[in-house]
N, C-alpha and C positions, 0 to 999 in steps of 0.2 A: 579898457578893462572894467571901468565902473558900469558902463552900459551892459556889457556881457554878463557881469555878475548880477546886475539888477534883473535882467531877463531870466537868468538861471534861477534866481530866488523866486521870481514870480511863477515860473513854470513848475518849480518844486511844490509850491503851494497848490497849484491846480491839480497836480498829481496826488498830493497828500489828501486833499479834500474831495477827490473823485469818488464815485460810488464803489469803485473796485477796491479802494483802500479804506479810508476812514470817513468818507462822506455820509454814509447812512447813519453811522453812530453819532456823528456830529449833528446832523439834521434832526435826529430824534431828541437831542438834548437842548436844542436852541429854540427859544420862544419866537416863532415867526409871526410878525405883525406887519405885513406889507400894506402900504396904502393901495387900495384897489384902483385908484386913478393913475398910478404909475405904470407906464408901459414896460414891457420886459426889456426892450432895447435900452431905455433910459436907465433901468435898474442895472443891466449888464455893464453899460458904459460907466456908470457911477462906481460900481464895485471894481471894475477894471482900473479906473483912474486911481482910486484909493489904494488898492493893493499894489499897483505899480509904484506909486509914490512912497508907500511904506517900505517896499523892497529897496528903492533908491536911497531912502534915509538910512536903512540898515547898512548898506554897502558904504555909504559916505561916512557913517559913524565908525565902521570897522577900519576904513582907510585912515581916518583921523586918529583913532586909537593907536594904530600901528606907528604913526609919526610921533605920537606923544611918548610911547614906551621905548625904553632903551634895551629891553631884553624880553625873552619869551615869557618869563614869570609875570612881568608887569602886563604884558599883552593878554595873557590868560586871565589875570585878575580883572582887567577891564572887561573882557568877555563875560566873566562871571557876574560882574555888576550889571551888564546889559540883560543877562538872563534873569537875574533877580528882579530887575525893574519890570520885565515882561511878566514874571510870575505874579507880581503885585497887581497888575492889571487884570489877570485872569482870576485872581481871588476876588477882586471887586466884581467881576462878571458873575461869579458864583453867587454872591449875595445880592447884588443890585439888579442884574439882568435876569436873574432866576434861571441861569443855565445849569444843566445837570453836571455832576462831577465828571461823567464820561465825556461830555462836550468840552469841558475845561481841560481835561487830560489830553484830548485830541489837539486842541488849540495850542496848549503849552508844549506838547511834544513836537508839533510842527515848528513853533517859534524857536525852541531850543536847538533842534536839528538844523534849521535854517541859519541861525546865528553861528553855530559852530562851523557849518560849511562855509559861510561867508568869511569868518575870521581866519579859518585855515587857508582858504584860497587867496585871500588878500595877503596873508603872511607869505605864502610861497610864490605868489605872482608879482609881489612888489619888488 
């Protein structure tokens, strides 16, 4: 179940940030400063590994939160805490990474949707 939800989370991110949905808005608001010596394959593999790892951590966190909580209210509260923590990272991106509010909104929207999806699926599949 964990591998399936990790892959689902990863592919949801790919869809969300595709040019057909929010990729163009996000790219316009992100300050791209890529090292010219980095190959596109190395960049792709690095981004792939990081995003897959983050998806796995979210699924494992949701599974752990479900085991800790004794009812749906506690589980929802833990999900809200995760979303709040993600919001704080995006607020830091706004000020320190100089990303536009639109890019932050796209990132936060994806993270919130992804976490809700993971928490709901973990709850119903467990």
